[in-house]
N, C-alpha and C positions, 0 to 999 in steps of 0.2 A: 256407423262408417264414415271414414275421412273423405274429404273432397277429392284427394288426390288417388285414392284407392280406386283397383281396377274391380269392376264389379263382375262377378263370378255370372258365368253364360250371358253375358252382355247381348251379344249378337242374336241368340234364341229371345232373350226377353225383348228386343227392338222388334222382331219380327212378331211376337205375342202382342205387344203394345201396337203394333200396326193393323193388326186383326181385329183387336177387341175395339180399336181408334173406329175402323170403318164400320164395324156391327153399331156403335154408340152413334155415328154419324148418321147411318142409315134408319136407325131408330127414329131420328129426329128428324128425318126428310132431306137430309144433305146427301149430295153424291159428290165425293171426294175421287180427285182425279187418281187414276191407278195406271200410269203409263210407265214411268220407271221409280226405279228404289227411292232415289233422292227426293222426287216428287212426292212419294207416297210419304215418305218420313215427314218432309215439310208441310205438308197438307194435314196429316194428323198431328203434328206439334201445333199448328196454327188453330184446329179445331178445338183442341183440348186448351190450349190457352183461351179461346173465344167461350168456352163453356164454362170456365174457371174450375177446370180439373187439377191443372198445373200453374204454377207461376212462369210469367214470362222471362227469358232469358234478357239480360243486357243488350241492347243493339249491337255493342262488339263483339258478342260472343254467339251470335245467331249462325253458326256455320254448321256443316254437317255433324262432325264428331259431338259436339256440344249438346245439338238437338237430340243424336241417339242416346248419348248419356241421359238426359233429361227423361226421355220416354222410358229408358230401361229402369230408371230410378223408381219413376211411377208405376212401372208395371209391376217390380218388384215388391213396392209397398202394398199393391192392390192384391197381391196373392196371399192365399194363405198359408199359413207357416209349413202345412206338409205337403206343399206343391214340391215336385222335382226340380222347378227351375229355380228355386230359392237357394 
């Protein structure tokens, strides 16, 4: 997949990544903030970087769209091949 390619079902993959990220955090004893969508995305991203599930983005690229894309890619790679989101 090229770096500029649009990820199929990106919004659904981000939602799934948030869901999975919250479950992982809870299993490890963390309570992530769940007030707004941007805060959820940021907190899941920071949690996944902290537990070394994803590589951190460069400082100048840490904005909403780039973080969402990183979460979507992570979720896409983690799903089994027969999953309908792939």
